[in-house]
Structure formats: C-alpha cells, structure tokens
N, C-alpha and C positions, 0 to 999 in steps of 0.2 A: 425864074431861076427865083428861090424864096430862099432868102441866109436868116441862120439863129444865130445868137450870139447869149453867153452868159456871162453874165456879171459875178466877179468875184464875191460881192455885195451879199449875193445872195447864200453861200455857202459860212457867213457868219454866224458864229453860234453850235456847230459839229464839236469844236474842240470839248466845248462846256458838256454835251450833251454824253462823250465818250471817258472824257474825265468822270462823270458819275455813275456812267456803267463801271468802270473799272474798281470805283469807290466801293461798291455794291460787291463787286464780287471779292472783292480783297474784306469785307466785311463778313460775308456768307463763310469767306473760311477761316478770317479770326474766329466765328463762334462756332462756323466747326470743330477747330481744334480747342478750343474751351469745352467746348461739349463730350468729345475725344477725351481731352484729360480729364478733364472731372468725371469723365466712368469709368476711366483707368484709378484714377484715383481713390474711386468710389470701390471699385472693386478689389482692389487690391486692400482696402479699410475689411470690405467684408471677408475675403480669405482670411486676412487676418485674425479679424474676429474669431471666424468660423473654425479657425483652427485651433486658437484660445481653451473654444470654449467645446471641443472636441479633448485635448487635456484635462480640462477639468470632468469630465463626464467619464472619460477613463481615469481619472483617478479614486474619483465614485464607483467604480466599479472593481478596482484592484482594492480600497480600502475594505468593500462588501465582502470581498472573495479572502480576504485577509481576515476578517471578523468570523465569518462563516466558518472558516476551515479551522480556526485554532483557539478562538475564545466561546465561542456557540456551542451548546450542547446538544445536541439532538435529543428529541422527547423518548421515551422508552424506560419502564419499571414503573414502579411503583407513584412516586411523588407528579412524576410527569407520563401519564399515562395517552399510548397511542388508539388502545381501542376502545369506541365508543365517543374519541373525542374528534378524528379524524377522519374523515372518509380518502381512504386511502384506492378505491375502486375508480376514482377519477382521476384525471391529469387537467390543469392543476389537482392538486390534494385541495379539499374543501373543509372547511371549520364552519360550522354555523350556515353551513348550505352557500357558502362564497368561499373564493380560491384564497388558500391562507397566503398573506403578505407580510413578509418585514418591511419597512419604509420610514427613511427620511424626507423624501420628497411629500411637497406639502400637497402636493397637486392627485397624491394616493393616497387614502385612507386605509391602513393597515391592518390587517386580520389575524392575527394569531393568537392562543389560548390564554388568557393571565393566567402564565405561570412564572413566577418571582418577575423579574425584571428582564424579560429578554427582548421587549420591543422596544424597551428605554435603553438599552446595551447597546441594538444595531442600532440608532436612532442618533446617538453619539457617537460611534465609532466608525459614520456613512456621512458624515456633512462635513463639508470645510470648505474652506477658501487653497485658489493655486493661484501663486505669484506668476501672476505676466509682467512684462516689458513696463508698460504702467498701470501701476493699480492690482486687481486680482479679480479675479473669476472663483464666485460661488458654486456648490458642485453639491450634487446630494443623490440617493441613491433605491433601489426596492428590492426585492430578492420573492419572485413568487419561486412556492413549492409545487415542483412537474411532478414528483411519483418520491415515494418513500415506501421502503420497506426493511423488513428485520432477516436477518440472518443467526445463526447459530454463534454465541463466544467460541471459538477454537482450541479455547484454553480455560473459560470456567465455566462448571455445568451448570445447566438453568439458568444464564447470561444469556442477553443475543446482543447484537451489533446493529445499531440504525444505520440505513444508506440512505443516502438524499440526492435528490437535483435537482440545480436552482436555475432558474432565469433570471440573471441576477443585469441590471439596467441601471445606469447614471446617466445621469442628467446635467446640465452644466448651461446658463442661461447670462448673456451678456445684451446689457441694454444698450441705449442712447442711439447716436451715431455707427452704423454698422451693427447695428445689435441684429445679437445670433444667439440660436437653441442649438444644440446638437444631443440627441441619444445615443448612448453605444448600449449595447447587450453582449453579452457571452451565458455560456453554458457551464456550470462548476459541477462535479459529482465526481466520486469517488467509487469504484466500480468493486462487486466484489472482485475478488482470486485466490484461485486455492492456496496456502499456507506450501503445501511440501508439492511444488510442480515438477521437484526435481528427484532421483535417486539419494541425489545428494547434493547441497546447495552452501559452499563457503562462501560464509559474509568476506573474508580478507581483500585487500586490494592488490597487495603484493604476490612473488614469485611464489611458487606450491603451496598455492592456499587449499588445493585438491591435488595431494600424490597416491598414485597407484600404480602398486609394483607386486613382483612374486607371484602373476599368475592373478590377480585380484580382476573382477570384472562387476558390470553391473548387467540386467534383462529387469523382465516385468514380468507381474500374474495382476490377476482383478480379481481381487476378495470378493465383489459379489456373486461371481460365477460358482464359489468354491461350495464342493455338496457335501462336505464333513466329515471328507475321509481320507486319509494319506494327505500327502503334499499337494496344493495347488499347482495344478500344470502353468510352467513357466513357457514365456517369450521372448527370444533371442532378439528384442527390440523394446523401445518407449525406456528404454532405463537410460533416460539423460540426467545429466551431471548440471550443476551451473556453478559459475561461480563471479568476484567482481575482478578477479585478480585473475591468475596463472593454474593453469592441468600439468601437473610434470606425471608420465607414467613410463615407466621403464619394464622391459622383456616383453617375449613375443608370444606369451601367453596372457599376459596384461591387457584385457578390451572394454573397452567402454561399448556395449551394445546400445548405443542410442547416438543423441548430438552432444557437445558441450555447446554450453551459452555463457557467453562472455560482452561487456564491453571493451575488452582487450583486442587488438587486432594480430596477427602475425601468427608464425611458427618457427621455433628455435629458440635459441639461447633465452634466458628470463634474468634480468639484473634489476635490482632496485629502480635503476636511473631510464631502462626500455622494458617494461613489462611485457611479454608476450603472453597469446593465449594459450599459445601449446607449446609444450616440451618433450620430444617422444624423443625412446632411444631405443633398442635391441629391438624393431619390430613392434611394440605397441601402436594400436590403434584407435581409433575415434571413427566405430563404422558408421557411424550416422554426419560427420565433418561437423564444421561449428558453425553457432549461429551468434552473431553479432548484435549485444544487447543494448540498446539506445542510450541506456545508464545504466548507472548501479543500483543495484536492488536493495532496500531497507528493507529491515525488519525490526518489528516492535520488540520491546523487550518481554519477557511473559510475568504475570501477577507475582508480588512475592508472596514466599507464603504467608499465610494467616490463617491461624496465628502462629506467632515465629513460634519455630523451634531452637531449641536451646544447644547447648554442646557437651550434652553428656552422652556417655556413652551406653548402647544399649546391645547385647550382644543378643541373638534369638541361635538358639544350639539346641533342636527338638524339643524344647521348654518355651511356656509364656514366661519373659522376662518379670522381672515381679514389678506391677502398679499397673497390669497390663489386660488385670482379669473379665475388666465391662469390655474390652471387645477382643480376646486373643482367647482359643481353646485349642487343643490337642486334640488329636485321636489318630488312626492308622496310617491313613493320609498324609499327616504331617499339621504343619502348625499354622492353624486359621488366623486371619483375621478379618473384622467386618466394619467396616467403616457406618457403617446405618446405627450399629447399637448406640454410637456414641457423636448423634447427629450431625451421621455425613461426612467428618476432619477427625483423622490419628494424627498425632504428633509424635515422633521416636526417635529425635533429635539424631544422633551419630549411628545408624542403623547397622548391623553386621549381621548378616545370615551365616553364617559357619556349621560344621560338622556334617554336612551332607543333608542337612533341613532341606523341607520342600516345604517354601513358605507360601501358602495357597491366601489368594487375594481377592475380599469380594470387592465391586465397584464402591469405589468414593474417593476422595481425596487424602493424599499422604503427604504431612509435610515432615520432613526430615532436612539434617544440615546437613550430613553425607549419607551415601548407601554404598555398601562393599557386598562382596562374597569371598567366602575360602570355604575351603573343601569341597569344593564340585558343589556345593549346594543349589538350589532352582527355587527361581519364584513363577508361581504359577496363578495365574487369572484364573479364578473360580467362575465358572459358565452356569452352572446350577439355576434352576426355575427360569431361564429364558434372559438373565440380565443385558439391559441393553445402555448402561451408564457405563461409562469407563474407570479404568482405576489410571488415577492422575498422581505422578510422585513430583511432589515441587518442592525444588531442591533448593537452599539458603546459602551452602558454601560454604561460611565462615571459620576462619580458624584452622581451613585446610586447606591441604596441597593437589587432592584429589575427592574433591566429593562425588564424584562417580567414578564406581571399578566394577566392573561385572567379571573381570577374566579370571576371578575363583567360581565364574559358577554360571549359571544362565537363565535364562526367560522362557517363557512356556504360555504361548497366547494358542489353544487349540481352536481359537475362530479362525486364525490367522485374518483378522482383521485391525491395522494398525489400530486403528482411530480407537478401540478399545483398551489401549496401553499408550498411557502418554508420558513423557520423562522431561520435564521442563525446569532449565534452569536459567537463572539471567546474570550470573556469575562472569568471569575468566579466567578460570583454573584450570585447566587439562582435564579432562573427561576420557575413559578408557571404558570401551565397549569391543560384546564379543557374539558370537553370530550362535547358532542352535539349530535345529531338528523343529522347533517350533516358535525360533525368534520372535514374532511380528509385535515391531511396535514403531513410536514417532519418538523421536529425539529433537526434542527443539532448545536449541543453545545456542544463540546468535553471536555472544560475543567468546564464546571457549573452543579449546581444539580437542578435537573429538580422533580418537585412533581404536580402529578396529585390529583384533591380532583373533589367531586362534583360526583363521581359516574356515569357520562356517557361514550361514547364510542366516542373512538380517532382509525378513520380510518387512519391508514397512519404505522409512525413508529419515535423512537427518539433515536437520539445518544448523549449521557449528559455524565458529568464524575459521575456524582450520580444519579439513577433514584429511587423515591419511589411513590409508588400508596398503600395506606394504607387505603384506603377511597371508595374501593368498581370498580373503573374506568376501563372498559375492552381497550385493546389495539387489535383492528384487524388491523395486518399485511397484507398489498399489497401485495400477491406473487408475480405480475407482478415487484415488483421492482427488483428483482433477475434479469431483462433483463432491467431494466432501472437506473437512475442517477450514472455511473461507473466511478468509478476511478484509479488513478493506484495505481494496489498492491505494495506491499512490492519486492524489488527485487531478485530473483532468479538464481542460477548458476548449468548449469548444463550440463551434457558429458564434464566431464573433463577429458582430456586424454595428454598422452606425447610419443614422440617418439625421438630416439638419431639417430645421423647420422655418 
C-alpha cells in the first residue's frame, strides 16, 4: 500500500496570489466607478450646455418673430414693389433665383432686395447673448419667406395688405467642454380673416356688450345670389353674433338665428365680477347655441380721414351748399355728389341731410366730421354705369356727441351688396343707426357704442364696441362677407421643432 503525504511548504505563496487577484478586482471596480462617474459628469454637462444652447436658440426665434411682427414692413406699394421683384409662385419665395432670406446667422447668407435697411435692421434685432449660470450664450437667427400674397385693404380702396408666412430658425452654440449646438424652428404667419364674420360683433368685454330685445333678431342672405329686383331671399340661419363680453336678450320674439361666439362662459346673471356669456329672459333664444372663443378678438382702428374735415355745419336741403359746385349737382332725382370730379375724395365737415332730400352718392371717399339725417331724408347709392368701387364715409367725430345719426332718415343701397357702402369711425362716441327697405351697409366702429331704432331691416354687418337693438330691428347678415373684406388676422405660430448637433 502506497502512502502519499503533502507538505505545507507546497502551499507557500498562494496568499500572495489571492491578494493580487483581489487588488486587481478592486482596481477594475474602482476604474469602472471612475469611468461611470466621469460619464455621468460629462452627460450632465452635455445636458446642461444643450439646454442652455436651446434657450439661446429660442431667444433667437422670439427676437426674430417680434421683429417681423412689429418692426418689419412687408413689401408692397411703389417704393417696395412685389411684382417683378419676388417670385411668389414658388415656396420659398425667390428673389434673383434664390430663396428670400433675412439672416443674422453668419453660416447663412441673406438674400433680400436692397430696400432701405431691412437686412441690417433684422440682423441687429435678432442676435445677442443670453445670460446663463456661468457666462453667456450667443445666438442668431434667420427667416426664410415661405409664401407671400396680397389682399385688398378692406378700408382703403386701391390699397392692399401683404400677408407672409415665414420659417424662423434660431441658432445657438456653446464651445469648449460639453460643447453644444442647437437649432430651433417655428413658422409664423398672419392668416387672412373676414372683418365681418358676424351679423353684429361687440368688442366690449363686459355685461350687455350686445343687447337685443323688443323682437329684434338676426338672420342671413347672400348678396351674390341677388337677382336685382325685390328683396334678397332670407334664411333663418347664419345670423351669428359675437362679442368679447356678454349678450343680454329679452322677450319671446327676440331670437338670434345663429350662434353666439364669446370667450365668456355660462348662462345666467351677469355682473362686473362675473361676466357670463348669455343672459336671457322672457323666452328669448340663441338658436345655434354658444361657441366659446379661445381669446378676445381685436380689431384695428380704421384709418383717420385724410384730408381731415373741419367742424363747419354743412346742410344739404334739396340744394348744393355754397362752395360745392365742383362736385355737387341737382336734378329731379335729388342732390348728386361725385368724388371722382375732385380727385376721389369729398370733404364736407358736419354734414346734415335735411328736408326730405334724396342725396345720391357716386362711389368715392367722403370725409366728414359728423353725418346726420332730418326730415325723412335718404342717402342713395348711385349704381349707374356699373360702378364697382364703394361709397366710404370716413367719420372723424371731433367736438360732437353723436358723430353718426341716421334716426331722421335712411340708407338706400339697391344692390344689396353691403361692401358697396361702408361707414368707418375710429372714435368712442355713440352712433345711431336705422334700417330700411334697402339699407345695405357695413358699419365699422370698434370703439363706439351703436344703437338701432325704428324696427326696420339692416342688410350687412356691424362691428362696434357695444351694440344695442331694443327696438325690434333685424340685422340680415350677408353670408358673402365671409369671402370679402378680409384683413390680417392675429399672428399664429406653428410647427415648433428643435434639433441638436
């Protein structure tokens, strides 16, 4: 039998080997932890610098949008024409065969017609520094013109409004440790919207901004379908009304044949501290229900009369007043005024049509300080010769409590196209309106308070600060206005994106 024996001396050194292995493992763990820690530190630094760079790029976008909306003047007119300069058939719009670009970003060359200091103004307004926790971040921006078109100015004949759609891109870069570069882009535009989207719109934000009673109601018609004889066909819908405040309606024969649009909510009692959308009593109704607007609606002031009228009283009583022979004539039909004979504009200060006069108006601009009727007088649109331009009364309203007062007469527009007869007033004094058999007109007085009386029909639309119809008048909204009398709507921003490099 063979015996084996082991000596402890054969195991000498194993402890050293184990210790070395343990040191190696701990070293690897320590290195891994240091690597993870460094990675986390760099990741945090990169996230921080990327966030700061994004804030810088957003600053460039906002500076550019602010400049384009409130400082930059779009092309159009004699000094800065569109035709022959810009190719608006392409998107982006081109100038000299390349996209139209305004830029403060040195990586992108601008391309804009050399009109005034447009590029220099954009460059100066859209680059700068954004303060951060340590130091600052520089930013710049560029704007590419995607589309451009013009629409007729709803207030000034022969002039236009330019509508543009821009792609705005802000750029920001941080160099050094944790370097980051970010671009932020957004699209900004002012879409066209109808000035007269409602039969009546009151800009006031309080109670009784709209007041209807005594059988007052709204409905609609379409002037483009009018055959030229009789009264246009009426429809008991689309007589929509709107306000930034409250509608109060009274009486079971009072009805809005359409919707009520307002940013207010709720039905019931209205107080200054709690403005409800609708206060209704006595069975009055809003047939189409309520539509909540996302925000209050703003309207620009109409342009002031130019030249400015004085405050002299001018009375038209079946005869031409002194000093009006150049544009005034009289025949069996009535008293005729023709602005085309004096350059397209007549100035008549405080005008009163009296004594049952039939005042016959040729298309053109009538600048007056005030206008009123007495003695069942009539103001008639002259449609002879296929006139296409409108009659526009631009009212100043200085030193008078009622700059527009139609209670002693009526308007007659036999075309039933309300865009042919416009009344503009930028002041805040009260105005008085009446209807009639052919009272087709547009009234635009966004700061005033308008009231209807007489119980007749009014074909068209009214924009005023407050609108009161407690005498049973009917406002017949022209549905064709949705396609006419457009203005630049509130700016909208869309397609907000960002990317880092």
